[in-house]
N, C-alpha and C positions, 0 to 999 in steps of 0.2 A: 505817646507812652501811657500805659495804664497807670492809674493812681497807685495801685499796690506795688508798683515797681519804682516809684519815686521815693528817694531817700533824702531827708532834710540835710542841708549842708551844715557845716560847723557854725557858720555865721547866723543861720536861721534857728538852730536848735535852742539857744538860750531864750529867744523870744517866744518860741512855741511852748517852752516849759513854763515860763512865767505868765503866759496869756490866760490860762484858766484862773490863776490866783487873782490877777488883775480884774477879771470879769466878775468874780465873786465879791471882791472888795468894792468894786464900783456899784454893783447891784445893792449891796448892803448900805453903802453911803447914800445912795439915792433914796432907798426906802426909809432910812433913818431921818434924812432931811425932810421928807414928806411928812412923817409922823411928828417930828419936832416943830415943823411949821404950823401944823394943826393944833399941837399941844406942847408948848415948851417944857412942861413938867413931865412929859412922857418918860417912863422908865423902861419900856419894853425894848426899844431899839436905841440905845445910847449912841451918840456920835463917835466916830473913830477917834477923835481927839480926846473925848472923855475916857474911852477905854485905855488909851495910851497913858493919860494922866493917872488913872486908877492903877495900872500896872506898875508905874514908877513908884507910886505911894506904897503899894503892897510889898514891893521888893526892897524898899529902903527904910520905911518907918517901922519902928518897933511897937509892940503891943503896949497899951497904957498900963496894964497891970503887971505883966511879967517883964516887959522891956525887950522881949525876944521878937525877932522878925518872923512872924508866924508863917509867912509864905515859904521861906526856906526850910523851916521845921516841918511843915506839911510835906514838902517835896522830899526831904530826906527820909521821913517815916514811910511814905508811900513807896519810894524806890527800894527801901530795905525790905518791906513786905513782899514786893514784887520779885526782887532778886532771890529771896529765900524760896518762895513758892515755885518760881520757874526753874530755879536750880535743882531743887529736889525732884520736880517733875521730869526734867531733862535726864537726870541720873536714872530714875526709875524707868523712863521710856527707853533709854539705851540698854539697860540690863535686860528688861523683859522683851524688848525688840529682838535682841540677839537670841535669847532663849527660844522664843516662839518661832523665829525665822530659821534657826539652825537645828533644833532638836524636835523630832516628830512627836515624842511623848508630850513635851511642853506645848507644842502647837495644838495637839488634840485636846489637852486638858484646859488650856487657858484661852484659846481663840474665841470660843463662844462666850466665855465670861467677860472678856474685854469688849467684845462687840456689844454685849448687853449693857455693860457699864457705860459705854460711850453714848448710849441712848438716854440715859438718865439726865434730866435737866439739872445742872449743878445749882442753879439759884433756888430750885425747889428744896434742896438739902440745907439751905442756909439756916432755917430755924433749928434743924436737928443738930447742925454743927455748933450753934450757940448753946444748945442744951448740953451737948456732950463735952465740948471743949471750953465752954464759958465765953465771956464777951471780950477776952483778951486777944493777944496777938495770934495765938495758935489757931483760933477759928478762922481768922481772915486768911492766914497762910494756907490752911487746909482747903478752903474754898478754891483758891487758885490752883492748888495741887490736884484736887479731885477734878476740877473743871477741865484741865488740859492734859492730864496724864494719859487717859485712855486714847485720846487722839494721837499723842506722840508714840505710844506703844504700837498702835495699829499702823501708823505711817512707817515707823522704823522696821517693824516686822515685815511689812510688805517689801521694803527695800532690801532687807536681808534675803528674802526668798528670791528676789530678782538677781542676786549674785550668780554669775554663771557657774553651773554645777561642775564644769571642768576644772575650775580653780580649786574647789573643795576636793575633788578626786585626786588632783595632782598633789595637793598638800598631804592627803592621807597616804598616797603612794610614797611620799618622802618621809613618812613616819610621824607626821604631826598629830598630836592628840586633839581632842575636841576643844580644850581650852586654848591651845596654840592656834587652832584654826579660827576661833572666835576673836582672839586678840590680834593675830598677825594677818589674817585674810579678810575677815568680815568687818572688824572695827574700823580700819582705815577707810573703807568704802562707805561706812555708815556715818562718819563724822560730818562730811559735807551735807548729807541729807538731814542730819540733826540741826545744823544751822538753818537750813531752809524751813524745817518744820517749826523751829522756835520762832522764826519770823512770822509764820502764819498763826502761831499760837499766842503771840503777844497781844493781838487785838482782843480775843476773849479773856486773856489774863487781866488786862486793864479793866474790862467790863466787870469781872468778878471782884476785883480789888475795890473799884468805886462803889459797887453795890454793898459790899461788906462794910466799908468805911461809912457809908451813908446811914446804915442802920444802927451800928454800935461802934462808936469810936469817939475819941475826943481830940484827935489829931490826924491829919491826912488830907490829901487833895479832895477826895470824895466827901469827907466829913465837912470841909469848908464850903463846898458847893451847896450841899443840902442845908447847911446852917443858915446861909444868907438868902436862900430862896424865899423865906417867909417875909423878907423885907423888899422883895422884888429888886434886889441889887444886881441887875443884869450886867452892869459894868464889871462887877467882881466875878460873877459867874462866867462871863465870856472870857475874862482874863485867865481864869483857871482852866477853862476848856481849851483855849488856845495853847496854854502852857503844857497841858497834858498831851495835846496833839503833837507839839514840838518834841516833847520827851520821847513819845512813841516813835516819831520819825527818826530821831537821833539813835535810839536803840536799834531800830531796824537797819539804819545805815551802818552802825557798828557791827552788827552781825554779818551784813553783806561784805563789809571790808575784811572781817576776820576770815570769812569763807574764801574770798578771792586771794588773800595773802597766804593762808595756811593750806588751801587746797586748789591751786591754780589749774590742776589737771581735771578738776571736776566740771569745768565749764563755767560760763558767766551766768550769774543769777540776776533776775530782774529785781 
């Protein structure tokens, strides 16, 4: 039997899933042990035990000055910024995706502008955002918003265009207006695509968030990483990086679960 026709059994799947993680962990542990054997004071590759101890300390011990556990405050602030930025981008993408996909005048007017805007590097706009909106929360949220909105608009507009024209013709034959067609015909078919597009946009959204927090912030996951880098505190940096990765994975899993539960007819998403 050809390899492409072999499907892993249920007993083998958990092992195959965990295998890459174990390989990376083993490679890191070996590299760390080699460096620490040569130099016990080495900070570049702390041992896994050191990382676990650091994570426990960060998650349980309060700050000496404020008494707050900064790890959880950083997490809450970063998630708040991410939620607002991504939420506004999703709403904008949905509205303009419908307009561009359904209305020829809107498509002719906005298609070129959105395509051009999607080519602008969002991080290059960061100094401008700080000048225009200041160093507060708005500039960080705007970077996320500007960074992913053009992608969402283009993706949702293309999905709207792909809706079978027969459905729109039938709706018009039954007397449906443009607004009714948008809400009752196009929107239900667009929502599953929105979940998939948001899953793809979460990676860039995290990148923009970390970049903004690193440059101008006094609280947040990105701020903490760049704060401790001057001390070569790799155990703290790796703890935060792993935590951000776990949060991103959980958000992706949540969106996938929502898509499967709310739109089972849309098919399974990877």
